[in-house]
N, C-alpha and C positions, 0 to 999 in steps of 0.2 A: 896555843891550844885551839883557838878559833880556826886557824889555818889548817891544823891537823884534822879537826872535825869536818871542815868543808871538804878537804881532800878525801877523807873517808866516805863522806856522803856522795861526792862526785864519782868516786870509784864504784861505789855500790850502785848508783844510778846507771853508770856505763855498763857494768857487768850485767845488770838486769836487762838493759836494752839489747846488749849483744846476745844474751841467751834467747830473748824473745825473737830477735832478728834471725838468729841462726835456725831456730825451730820453724819460724814462719816461712822461711825462704829455702826450704830443702827442695831438692830436685823432684820433678814430677814422679819419677820412678821410685824414689825413696818414700815419697808421700803415699803412693799406692802400696808399696811393699809393707811399710810400717802399719798402715791401716789394716791390710789383709792379715798380717801376722797377729795383730791385737784382736781383731774380730774372731779369727779362726782359733786362736788360743782359747778364748772364752767359750766358743761354741764346742770345742773338743772336750772341755772339762764339764760343761753344764754349770749352772749357777742359780742363785735365788734372785728372782725378780720380784721385789717386794716380799710378800709372804708365800709366793708360789715358786716351787722348785721347777726349773726348766732343765730337762735332761739334755745330754750332749746332742748336738746337731751336726750334720755334715758341713764341711767347709763351703764358704762362698768364693766365687771368682769375680774378678773385675769385669765390668761391662761398660764399654765406652758410651753407649747410648744412655745408660743410667747416669753416667758422669756428666754428660751434656745436659740432661734434665736437672741434675743437682746444681751445676754451674749456673744455669739460667735462673733457677729459683734463688740461689744465694745472691746473684747479681741484682735481681729484681727487688728482693727484700732490702738490700743495702741502698740501692738507688732510689727506691720509693719510700724508704724509711718505715718499714713495718716488720712484724715478726709473726708469721702465721703459716699454717699448712695450705691455706687458701690464698691464691694470688689476689692482688687488688682488682684484677680484671675478672675475677670469678673462677679462674681455672683451678682445678684440684690436681692432686698428684697424678691420677690416671691420665688426665688431659695432658699434663706436662711430659710424662714419660712417652706417651704415644706420639706426641708432637716431636719428641727427640729421636724417634725411630725405634722405640722399644714396643714392638707390635705384639698383639695377642692372637690375631687371626692365624689359624693353622695350628694352634696348640690346644691340647685337651684341657688344660687349666692354666690360669693366669692369676698371679698374686703380686701386689705391690705394697710397699710400706715406706714410711719416711721418718727420719729423725732430724730435727733441726736444733741448733744451739746458737747462742750469740755471746761473744766476748771472751771465750776461752783462748788461751795463748798457745796451746800445744795440742798435739794429737792425744797425748796421755791425759791431759786435763779434760778434753771434750769426751773422751771415752769413759773416764771416771764418772762424769756427770750423767752420761747416757746409761751406764750400768746402775747407778743409784736411782734412776727414775724408772719406776715399774713399767710404764708403757714403752719407753725407749728400749729398755732391757729386753722386753718381750719381742720387739722387732729384731734386735740383735740375735736372739735365740730362736726365732721362728723357723722351724724346719722346712716350711714351704718356700722360703727364700733361698735361692741358689746363686744369685748374682748381686753385686753391689757397685754403685758409683758414688763417689764422694767429692765434694768441692768445698773450698774455703774462699770467700771473697769478703774483704773488709770486715773481718770479725764475724761474719755469718757462715756457719757450718751447715751443710746439707748432706745427708746420707740417704740415698735412695736405694731401696732393696727391690728385687724382682725375683719372681720364680715362674718359669713356664715349663709345663710338662708336655712333651710332644706326644702325638698319637703313636701307638705301637705300629709295627709293620703290618700286623693283621688288621688293625683298625683302619689304616690307610688304604689297604686293599678294599675293604668293605665300603669305605667312603667313595673311592673311585668307581666301584661297581654300582653304586647307588643303593646298596643294601643297608647302608648306615647313614643316618641323617644327623647333621649338626644343628642343634638348636641353641641360639645365642640368647643369653639373659642380659639385659641391660641394667 
């Protein structure tokens, strides 16, 4: 009986490890595809974020610069042993995305947002957690966000959103002619 129980216990442990292993080591393309499908499925339907209904929003696309920022922050949190939207060196999300090449100069508007999580074992699990958290859910549903980059490093998940709106052709002509001035707010 003890041998049977040990065997069942061992099989259960191995099955759980294999499931976690297979989910955590999916290809980069499958990682991107699964996240985009999950995010865009939610955005297409709309959802409740806490007590606030968020109407459907347009789909987001993958952005490599946002992924670089997310990877850097996930790595930094894991290596420096902290969990925060502010890096230990004082950098915030905007600092990190601009450093990763996600620039806002030349755009009419610029918006960024970030979801972080720690310890989840799968994309489905981390997405469920973000949907259940009002602030994270609002980031997922924010219509100003048009792009996303996501990273996982040693149990640290980072999802960086961005939205840049270019100037219209008419606005660009006016800027070039000097009839239109750009005022930057810091």
